[in-house]
N, C-alpha and C positions, 0 to 999 in steps of 0.2 A: 281666710280668703279662699275662694273656690278657684281651682284651675281647670281649664278646659281639658277634657279627656276623650279618648276614642276607644271603641271596641272593634276588634278586627281579627281575622284569621289570615296567616301568611304561610307560604310554602318556601322552601329553600330554592336557591337559584343555581342548580347544577352541582351542588355539593352537600355533603352531610344529609343524604336522603334516607339513610338507613340507621336505625337504632334497634338494639335488641329489646325484647319485652322487659328484661330486668332493668336496663338503662332507663326505659320510659317509666317504669314503676318507681324507680328511685327519684326521678325528677318530679313525679306526681305526688310523692309522699310528703306533703307539707307538715304533717304532724311530727316528723322525725327531725325537722330543722335541717342542719348540715347542708347537704348537697342542694336541696331545693331552695333553701334560703339564699345560698350563695348565687345560684342561678338567677333567682328573682332579683336580687339586689344589683348584680352586674348588668342584667338586662335593663333594669330601670335606669341605671347610670348611662348606658348606651343611648337610650331613648331621650335622655335629658339634654336639652340644648341651651340651658340657662348658664352662660359662661360666667355670670356674676355669683354663682352659687358654688362655694367650695367646702361646704359642711355636709358630710355624708348623712348625718343624723337628720338634718333639716330636709334633705331630699326624700328620705324614707318617710318622714312624717307628712310631708307635703302631698305625697301620693301613696298614702297608707292603704288605699283600697285597690292599688294596682295589683294585678295578678297575671301570671303567664303559665300556660299549660302546654304540654306536648301532646299532640293528638296523633296516634298511630293509625295510618290508613293503609290500604292495600299496596299502594305504590311508594310508600315511604312514610314521612312524617310531615306534620304542619304544626305551627305555633298559634295558639289562641291567646289573644291579649285582651284583658279587661282593664278599663280605666287607665289606658296608656296616655302619656303626655301628648296633647294634640300638636305640639310644635314639631313632632317627629313625622308629620304628615303634610302633604301638599294636595289640596283638593281631594282629601280622603285617601290618598295613596301614600304609603310609607316611602320616605326618601331612600333612594337606592343605597347610598353609602351606609345609612343607619341599618337598613335591611341586611347588608353584608356583615356589619359589625355584630348584629344580634345573633346571627348564626355562627359567627366566630366565637362568641361567648359560649354557645351551646357546645360547639366542637371542643373547645379547650377544657371546659369544666368536665365534660363526660370523659375525655381522654385522660385528663389528670387523675380522675377518680378511678377509672377502670384499669388503665395501662401503666400508671405511675405509682400512685399511693397503694393500691391493692395488688400490685404486681410483685410476686415473690422473687422475680429475676432482677429487680432493680432494688439495690440495697441503699436506702436513703440514710443509713447510719455511717456510710463511708463517703469520703471525698469523691472518689471515682464514680460511685453510684449516683451522687447528686449531679455531677457533671453529665453523666449518661442520661439522667432524667431531663435535664435542660435540653440536651441535644434531641431527644425523642419528641419533646413537645414542639420544638421549633421545626423539626422535620415533618411532623404530622400537620403542622400549619402551612407547610410548603414554602417556608421562608428560605431554606437552605438550597442554593442553586450551585451545583458543583462547577459548572462551566463559567461562572461569572467572575470577572476580574475584580480585585479589591477596589472598592469605591464607596463603602458605606461609612458615613460619618455620624457618630452618636452625638446628639445635641442635648445638653442638660441645662437647666436654669429654672427660674421661678415661674409659677403660673400667675403670680401677682407682681407685675412689673409696670413701670411707667410707660407712657406712650412713646417717649423718646427711646427707651430701651427696647421696647417691642419693635419699633421701626428698624432699629439697628439689627435685631435678629433677622429681620426680613432681608436686609442688605447683605448680611453674611450668607444667608441661604441662597440669595440670588447669585452671588459670586461663586458659591460652590456649585450651583446648578449649571452655570456657564462652563464650568470645568468638568461637567459630566459626573459629579459626585451625587450620591443618593443620601437621604436623610433618615435617621432613626431617632425618635424621641420617646418620652414618656406618654405621648399621644394626647396630652391635654391642651389647655389654652396657653397664652403668654409665650414664654420662651420655647415651648414645645410646639406651638403652632407657627410662630413667625418664620423659623428657618424653612419649614415645609412650604409655606406660602411663597417665600422668596425663591425657593428652588423650582417651584412649578413654572415661574416666569423664565428663569434661567434655562430650564429644560425646553420650554416652548421655543425660546429663541434659537436654541441649538437643534431644534426638531427632534428632541429625544422623547419618544413616545412611551417608553417602558420605565420611566422613573419610579423608583421605590420610595414610598413614604411610610416607613414602618413604625408602628406604635406598639410599645411593649409596656404592659401594665400588670397589676395584680389585684385580686378581689378587694383588699382592704383600702386601696387608694383610688380605685376607679370612680367612685362616686364623687370624689373631690376633683378629679381630673378626667372628666368624661372625654371620650375620644373626639378630637376635632375633626371637621368634615374632610380634611385633606388626606387623612390617613387612609391608604388603600390596602394595607395589610395590618391587621390587628391580632396580637397574640396576648393571651392572659396566662401568666405564670402563677403557680400556686401561692407564692409568698414573695416578699420584697427581696430576700436573699437570692432566690433563683432568678428574679427579674434582673437584679444587678449583674449576676453572672451572665445572663443572656446578652446584656449590653456589651460586656467586654469580650465575650467569646465571638460574637458576630460582627462587632464594629472593627473598623480598621484604623480609626482615629476618633478622638473625642474633642469637642469644643464645648466649653462651659461658659454660659452667660450668667449674669448676676441673678441671684435668687435668695432664698431664705435658708432655713435649717435643712430642708430636703436636699438642696443643692450642696450644702456642706457635707451632708451624709454621703452623697455621690462622690464628691472629691476625695473624702477620706477612704472610701472603698477602693477607688482606682489607684490612689497613691499607696494604700496598704498592700494591694496586690503587687504593684510594681516594686515595693520594698523587699519582697521575698527574695532571698539569695538566688533562687533558681530562675528568677526573671531578670537578673541584672543585665543580660545581653539582649533582651527582647525589645525590639523597637516598637514604640507605641506613642504616636504623636498626641500630645495633650496640650490644648491651648485654652487659656482663660481670656475672655474678651468682652468688651462692652464699650459704649460711648463714654464721653468724659464724665457723665453723671455716675457711672459705675466704678470710677477709679477708686473711690474710698472703700467700696465693698471689697474689691480685689486686693487692695493694700492691706486691709484687715485680715483677709484670708491668708495672704502671703506671710504676714507676721505670725499668725496663728500656727501655720505649718512649721515655720522656723522654731517657734517656742516649744512646740509639742513633739514634732517629728525630726527636727534638726535641719540645719541650713542646707545640707546635701540634698534633701528632698526638693528644695526649690529648683534644683537643676532638672527635675523630671518634667517640668512644664514651662511654657512661655506665657507671659501676659502681654497682650496686644490691645492697646486702647485706641479706639476710633479709626480703625483701618481694616474694613471688611475684605478688601482685595488681598491684603497681606495675610490675613487669616486663612483664606482659601488657598493661597499659594503655599503657605507653610504646611497646610494639611495635605495638599497634593504631593509635595516633596516627601513628607513623612510617610504617606501611604505607599510611595514608591519603595522606600526602605523596607516597609512591612512586606511588600510583595517579594522583593529580592530575598529577604530573610526567610520567608515561608518557602519560597522555591528552593533555596539552598538546603534547608533542613528537611524538606519534604512534607511540610505541614499543609493542611487544607487552607484554601483562601476563604472558604465560606464559614469555617468554624475553627477557632484558635485552640486546637487540642493541647498544644505544648505549653500554653500559659499555665503557670502554677497558681491555683486559687486555693489557699489554705482553708481547712475546714472551719476555722474560726470566722471566715467570711461567708460560709455556706449554711451553717446551722441556723434555722429559724430562731429568732429571738422574740420571745413573748414579752410585750411591753407592760409587764406587771410592776407594781410598786416595789415588791420584794426583789425582783430581778434587777431593777434599776439601782436599788440600794447596794446590791452585791457586786456591781461591776468593778473589774480590776482596773482602776484608772491611776496607774503609777508607771514609772519608767524602769522598774526592776524586772523587765521582760523584753523579749525581742521587739524591735521597733514596729514591725508589722502587726504585732499583737496589740500594741498601744493604739495603732490606727483602727484595728478591728473593734476594740472596746469603745473608743471615742465615736466610731461610726454608729454603734448601738445607742449611744446617748442621743445623737441627733435623730436616729430612727424613732426613738421613743417620743421625742418632741413633735415629730411629724404626726405620730399617732394621737398625741394629746391635742394637737391643733385641728386636725381635719378628719381623722378616722372615727367612725361611729363608736366602736368599742373603746377607743382611747378617750374620747370626750366623756363618755359615760363613766369610765374608770376614774377620771379626775373629779367628776362631780360627786362620785360616791366615796372616794378615798382621799381626796385632796390632791395637792400638787405632788409631782414626782420629786423625790429627794435624791440629789446627785452627790455622792461622796467620792473623794479622791485626794491625791497629793496636792498640796497647796499650789504649786506652779501650774499644774494642769487645770485645776479648778479656776484659777485666776484667768488663764487664757481662754477657757470656755466661756466664763462669765463675761469677759471683755468682748468676745465675738458675738455672743447672744445679745448683749446690751446694744452693740452697734447695729445688729439686725433690727432690733426693736426701734431704735432711734431713726433708722432709715426706712421704717415702715415696710419691712420685708417679711413680716411674720404672719400676716393675715390678710385675706382679701375682702371678705364680706363685712367685717366689723370696722367701725370707725376708729376704734382703739383696741390695742392688744392687751389682753390680760395673761401674763405668763402662767404656764402650767407646770412650772418647775421651781425648785429652790436649790441654790448652790450651797452645799454643806461643807463643814470642815472634815478632814480625813478621819475615818474610823480606825485606820491602821496605826499600830504602835510606832 
C-alpha cells in the first residue's frame, strides 16, 4: 500500500537556529548509522499521526523512503524532508505542534550526543553523573522553571485502552486542570493523551493560559508512542532509564491508569525508588485509578506487589476506583506535603535532587536474550533490588512488543526466557496472563503472541 508523502524545507521557529559544522556533519553522515539513524527515526515518529500504529518496525517499513537532512545556511539551519507523511501537513503547511516537536527532536539528540555522551565532565558510570545528565537535558529543553510552584502530575498508563478507560483518564485530567495542576505523560495516545485533553478544558475554565503538557520519551519507544498533539513541551531522553528518572525528578505526584507491561514497569520503578531506605521519609503521592472496568487490573497489580515486594509496599499508594474528583483532591493534598517537605529541607521545587535513585534503576539495560536469562530474580537481596530486576523484565517485554530492535531480536532468537525463584516466577506469570486475558498487551494486532517464556529457576 502506498501512503501519501510530502517533500518540504522548514526553518526553526525562534530556537535551535545554530549548529556547528561538526554537529551538522554528524547528522548528515547516514553511512555511520548511530546519530543520523536515531534522528531520522525519531523525526519520522513525530511526523506520524497514525494512532492505531504501535509497532516501530512497521512505521519504518511504511515510510522506508523517508529522509531528513540538516541544511546549514548563513543565518542558521533548516530541515529538508523527503517523503514525509502527508498527515503532518494541512494545505501543504506543517502543523505547528509537529513543527515544534520536530525541532525538539533535533535539539535533544544533538545535545545528548555532544554535551552528555561525549562530555568528559559528565560521568555516566556513576549515579550522581547520570542524575546530572538528566538535569542538563531537561534544563536545556527549558523544562525546569525555578519560580514555579509544585503542580506537575505525572500520568502513566497504557496506550491501548478501552474507550471507557480513555474517557475516565480525561475526567481525571479535567479535575486536575480545574485545580491548576499540570500534566506530564509519556506523550503518546491512550492514557498519555486523555489526561492532557481533560486538563486543557479544566485550565480553560479556570482561565489558565500557561498550562504545561509535558511529554517525556526516548528513542526506542517514540515510534510506538508518537507525541500526541496536546503536548506543548517534548523532551527526548537517551534511554528508558533516564526517561523514568526524569519523571520522578520533575513530577510532584504520580497517577497510574490501567495499562500493560509498560505500566507495570513504571509502577515497579517508582515503588523500587521509594523502597530505598534513604527515601523512607520522602512524601510522594502515588495513586492508581480507573473506572470499574479497570478494577481487575489494579487488583492483580496490588496482589503482585504484595507477593513480590511485600504487603508494606501496598501502603505507598492508594487505589481509587471511579472517582476522578477524589483522585485530584488526593493529588493536590499530597503535592502540598511535597511542597512543605521540599521547603523544609531546602530542595528545589522543579527538580527533586534529594530523592535517592539507586544505580540499579539508572544503568541502561540492553534487552538481549542473554541479559534476560541472567537477571537476578530472587528475594535474597534488598527489596529495592528485587523491584529493579523485575522492572527490567517488564522493560524487556515492552521491547519485544513494540520496539523495532526488540521485535527483530525475538524473530531472530526466539522468545525471551525468564528464569527466577518459583514464587516470583509464578507471580510474574499470573500478572502477565491476566494482562493477555484483559487484552492489554498489544494495540494493532487482533491477538497477542507472547514474546516470553517463564522458566524454572537456574539457581541451586
